[in-house]
N, C-alpha and C positions, 0 to 999 in steps of 0.2 A: 355655702356656695363653693363648689369646682369651677373653675374657670365660666362662670355665669351658670350654670346650673344645679339643680336640683341632688344632692346627693348624698345617700344614704350609706351608714357602715352596716355591714351584714354580719352576725353572727351564727354560722355554721356549730348546731348545734349535734352534739356525738357521747355514745355511749359500748363502753368494750363489750357488754352481753349479747352484743346485736350489728348485724354485720355493715361495718366502716365503708365498707364499695357507696353502701346508700346514701350517706353521707359525704362522701366523695363525688358524685355523680346528683346529689342532690345540690350541692353549692356549684356546680357547672349549670345547672339548670336555672336557678334564680338567680345567677348572675348575666347567664342572656336573656333570661325575662326580662328584670331589668335594663337591662341596655337598648333590646331592644323597644322598649318604653323611652327611652332618650331618657336617663339616669346616668348620672356618674354613682360610681361606688365605690367606698374603701375597704378593703380586705384584709388583714394581714398575710404575712410570706405563707408559701408553700410551708416551707423551712422552720417556723416556727415553734411548730409541737411536730409530734409526730406523726401525726393524720392530717396538718393543714387544716385540720379540724376547731372546735375549743371543749376540751370534758373535762379534764383536774382543775383545781385552782388557780395551779401553776399556769397553764393551757389558756385561763381567763385573764391571770394579770396579764401574761406576756401580749393577749391580744387591747385589753387596755391599751399597755403600753405603747404599742402601733397607733390606735384610735388616738394618744396624745399630741402627736406627734403631727396628727391633721384636724386636733379640735375645729379649727376654724373653717374647714368645711366643712365641715358635718350637720347635718340639716338634723336627721332621723339615722333611731337606731334600727334594722330588722332581725331580729331573730327567728331563723328559721330552725325546726327539729323535721329532717329526712330519715331519724330513727328516735327512740325514746328520749336523748339526747340526757346528759347530767347538767341538774339543776346549781350544781355548785360552781361549777368555770363559767358557765353563764352570767348568773348574779353573777361573780366578781368582776366578770369582763365589763358588768354597765355601772356595778357600784366604783370598782378600782379608776375606769376613764372623768367620771363624774363629767359627762358631758351637757349633766340639765334636757337633754332636747327628746320630744315625744319618743317612743319606742315600741314596734309592732310587733307579738305575737303569733307567730303562722308554724302548723303544724303539718306533715306531709300525708293525703290519702294513705291506708293501704288496700289492695288491690287484691278480690276476692280470693282468685286462684294465685296469689303472691302471701299467705297468710301461715309458711313452713316457718323452723327457725330460721334455717338459710334467706330470708326474702322478708318476713313478717319487721313490720316497722314498729309498732307500738307509738306509735306520735300523738295517738289522739289520747292517751291518757299521760305520756310525758307531755306532754301541751300541763296537763293538770298540777304537774308540781313544781315546772315549769315557774307561772303563773302564782303559785304560792308564797316559793321563797320571794318573789318579786312582790308582793302585798306583804310577806315578811320587812323585807328593806325598805318598805316604806318609795318604793320606785314603780311612779306611775305608767299603765302603760295602754296600750286598746289593741283591742282584739278583733280577731278577721270574723265576717261575716258568718264562716262556718266554722264549726270545728277545726274541723280539719279538712286544706285542697291541696286539691295540685298546685304549682306552682304558675304551672302553663293556662290553668283554667282561667274564664271570663271572668270570672266569682275574687277568684283571688287579684285580677289586675286592676279591678270594681275598683277591690280592699287599698291595693299600692295607689290608683289616682286618688284616691277619700286621706288618705295618712301623707302623701304630697303635701295637700292642701290645710292640713292638722299642721305638718311641717312650718309651710310657708307661713301661717295666722301664727305657732305661737314665736318663729325666730322674729318676725318681724315686730308684732307686737314688743315682744322683750327687751330691744333695742329702739323702737321710735321715739322719735323727735317730733314735738308734737308745735307746729305756731303759734302764735297766736299773737296776729297783730291788730294793736289798736285794743282799747277798752270794749266791754263789756256793753252794749245800749241799755243804759239806768231803767228804764219801762222794763228789762227783762233778766228780775232775779233769779226764773228759771235753767237762765244759763249760769249760775255758781257751779262750780267744781272744785276740790278737793288735788291741789297737785301733787299732794303728798301721798297720798291713799293711789294715785296714778306710778308715782315714783317708785314704790316699792313691786311693783310690778313689772318697775323697770321702763316704763312712759315717761321719758323728761317732754315738760313744757317748755318752752325760747319765747321768750318775751320782746317784743318790739315796737315803741312807740308810737301810732300809727304819723305823726308828725314828722318822723325820721323818711318816710317812706313817700308822703306828700312831697314833702320838698326839696327831694330827691326826685322826684316827678316832675316838678316844674324847674328844675336844672336842669334837664334835658336840653339839648336844639331839636327845633324841628327834623333840620337833617339830618339827626346824626343816626349812622346807619342803622343803629341798633331798632331804633324808633322806623327808620322805614322798611325795614324787614319786619316789624312787627306788625306794621299798618299791612302788610303784604295778605299776611299771614291772617290776620283779622278778616280784608274784605273773602278769601277762600271757606271761612265759618261759616261762614250762614248770610241771609239776604237781610241789606241792610238797606232800609228807605230811602228812597234821593233825598224827602224829605232832611234826613238827618245831617246834620253843617260837617264838613271835613275837619272842623276845629276842633268837634266833641268826639271826632274816631281818633284823633290825633292824642285829645287828653289820655284816651283808655289804652291807645299803645304806648304810651308811657309809664301809666301805670303798669300796665304789665309788666314792663323792661326792670322797670324797679323792684315788684316782689317777687319775677322768677329770679332777679342778681339774689333778693337776701333769703329767697329758698336755697336755692343751691349754695351757698357760702355758710351759710348756715346746720346747712346737712340736712333739711327739715321732708319727712318723711309726708306729713297729712298740716292742711292750714284750717287754722277760723280766724274769720275777718272781720274785724266792726263793719258794715256794710252799710248800714245808717245809724245818725243823719249828718257826721260830722265830715266826711268825704262827699257828701254832695254838695252843702254849704260852707265847706272851704275851695274845696278843690275842682268841683264841676262836672261829677261822672260816677255811674254805679262799678261796683268790683263784680258786677256778677260773672260780664265776661272773662275775665283774669281767671276767676275762679274755677270758671266753666274747663277752660282752654289747659288752666292746668292738671284739673282732674280727667280730662280726653287724655293727658300724658301720667296717669296714672300716679297723679298726688293729687288725692283726694283734699277739697277745700269748704270746711263749713261755716252757712251765715252765724249773724251774732256773738261772734266770739263763740260759738258753740263748742269749745275742746272736746269733751266729750259725744259728742256727734262727731269732728271731724275723726276722733279715733274708729268710734263704730263704722264711718266710712272706710278708714284704711283696713279694717278686720275683714271685710264685707270683699274690697279689692284683692287684697292679700288672698282669700278663701275662694274665690271666683276669675282672677285674673282679668275681671271684667271692670270698667268705669263704674265709680257707684253717684250716686248723689244725696242731699238730704235733700227732707221733705217736712210739708207739715199734715199731720194728720187735718183737713182740714172742714168736710162735711161731709152728710147723711147724700145715700146717692137715691132720691127720691124714697119711695117705701121698699127699696131693695135695702132689708137690713144684712147682710152680711158683703154688703158692696159699699163702697165709698170715695168719695176726693179730695186726694191729696196733692199738695200744688205748692208753685215756691214761685219768686219773681219773673225769671226763675235763674241759677249757677248749672243747671245739670250739665255734665258733658254730655258734649253732640251725641256719640255713640249710646247712649241711656236713651234715650228719644227713638232710639231703632228708626232713625231716616235722617235722612240730610236737610229734609224739608222744613230748617228751622229758619226764624228771624231773629235779629238783632236787631233790636229798638229802645225806648226806651220804659223805663219802671211804670207801671200804673198805679199802684194802688199810693206811693210815694213819691209821685212823679203830679197828682195832685194837688197837693201841698207843698213840694217846695220846688217844684218847676221842671218840666219835660227836657230843657237843656241843661241842667243839673244833672240828670240821670238817664244817658244813654248809657248800653250794653246789658241789656237784660235780654236774655233767648230764654227765646218761646216758643211754644209748640208745642204739640199732646203728643204723650208717648205710647207710643205703638205696643200693639196686644203681647205678648212674651211669658215665660216664667219669671219670679220676681221671689227674692230675700228681703225680708226686712229684720231691722236690729239698732236695736237702740240701749247704750250702755250709759252705766250714772255712776255717780260716786252714790254713798251715803252714808255722811258721817258719824250718825251716829247711831252708828251698827259696823263703823269703821271696817265696810264691805265696799267690792264693786260690786253692782247686781247691772243684768239686763235682762232685756227681754228678747226673742227671737221665735221668725217662722217662716215660714212659706207662703206666699196665695201668687199670684195673675194679675199682672196689668191686663184692661177689657180693652174691645176695641166699642164698649158705647160709649154716643156723644157726647159732650158737654159745652157747654157757649162760652163755658169762663175763658179770659185772659189768663198769661203769662207762661210757667210748666206747668200743668196740667197730664195728671193717671188716674184713673179708673182704677180701683182695686177690688179686684173678686176676695176675699177671706175666708173662710169658712168658718163657723161660730165668732164671726168679728164680732159682737155683743159683748162675746165674754172676754174679749182680747181687751175691750175698750172699759170693763171695769176691772180685768185686771191692773190697767196701768190706770186711772184714777183712781182708785185705792189707792195706788202703792204710791201718789204723785209724781209719778216721771215725764218729764220735760216732753212738750208739744212737738219737737222733730223727729223723726226718723229714717235712718238712713236707709234705703235700696239698690238692689242691685238687681240686673236682671240675668237670676241664674235660679238656681236650686241648690241653696248649699248650707240651707241650717243641720245636715246632720255632722258636716266640716267643724262648723260652730260652735257645735254643743261640744261635741269633744273637744276641742281646743280651750276651749274657755273653761267651763267644767274640770276639767280633767288637769289641765297642767297649768293654769292659773287659778283655780280654784274659786271662783266668783261666781258667785249667788246668779243662777243661769231660769229666768222661767221658756221653758218649750213649750209656745201655745199649738194643740193641732185641732 
């Protein structure tokens, strides 16, 4: 990131046999396109090479040295070929800089009335040579949708938007810190996860005993300014029934203040929280509202200390830039075998519902056994119709792999009389997906987001992390 903006390092390839002016003008055009789309760029100075572009190995090394000076800013590399280009300089620039970021390979269109020696590009062919070298060097890269395209075309701009999502996911997960607050419920062995496998992909799990959070919350005074401010935020977040005592809302506010402080102090990107039954028995509230409000601020929070679920949510949020949620695959929808009901108590972020019409009250199922007075904080409503992407990341200790499944579907406006956070989902070939989940022993939780971003996630998780990913279609 450069001043909070996604930053692309740009390599403009050229080759002496071809018109250098094509490369010079091509550089101006791609920089103008990226700037118009709101992205920052990093490119070597004009006088760093004879043409200001990359041709020879020496040019590539000069380019790499410039990139190294700005390594912390660079989120991805875009290679553009306004003419044939010379693979030696391009591969040297990427290999010597060792940035370890995603790479997009682009080649410019020729025009049928400009294929004479002075104007032809031959980038159509040059792209093959560059790609061949990237494969030889073991450098993963992303291809444009069209083999060649104009940098000002809609196709290229869509490729850039997808690539930006890939870069956000790769950078975000490579350094992700997942908070694990409390122990997973003893009855849920499905939430087991390998921290060591996650660490190999750059994901660090940071733990804290839930008792530390609860006792810090108990020490806060009702009139503490942070508690008073959080109370106001809670009351503005949704509708609280008049039957809920003020003392229960205050408990929730104190818990939120402490959890948010711990997340900030420990630089947590997403969290997995012990949401039952210790907090209800020992403190007297639910965790859902705290998790919902954090999720709304783009810090995803998973239930039942589902660390891999929190990671799945974070990936969806990075890909879409929207708030994600964690749901149970919960019920069939009558006899429609391509629809199902997904639900949780719930902790969905407000925007995930797609409406401001949400209720904040007590847990329904747990409230019957733990007492509703101990269970305030559930965020309830029906998720509105719209596009949806789902993702589940899981660790497989037996094969030493991180694996995942993902796909796209839709939230529907079909009626459902269940309580809590309810989403009716339509997914093509749902029974095949359920069979894959069952036969591969995946968890019952799934992360979802209001957007179609499966292409971004598949590219990022497969190509740049090497995870075993099943894309459902």
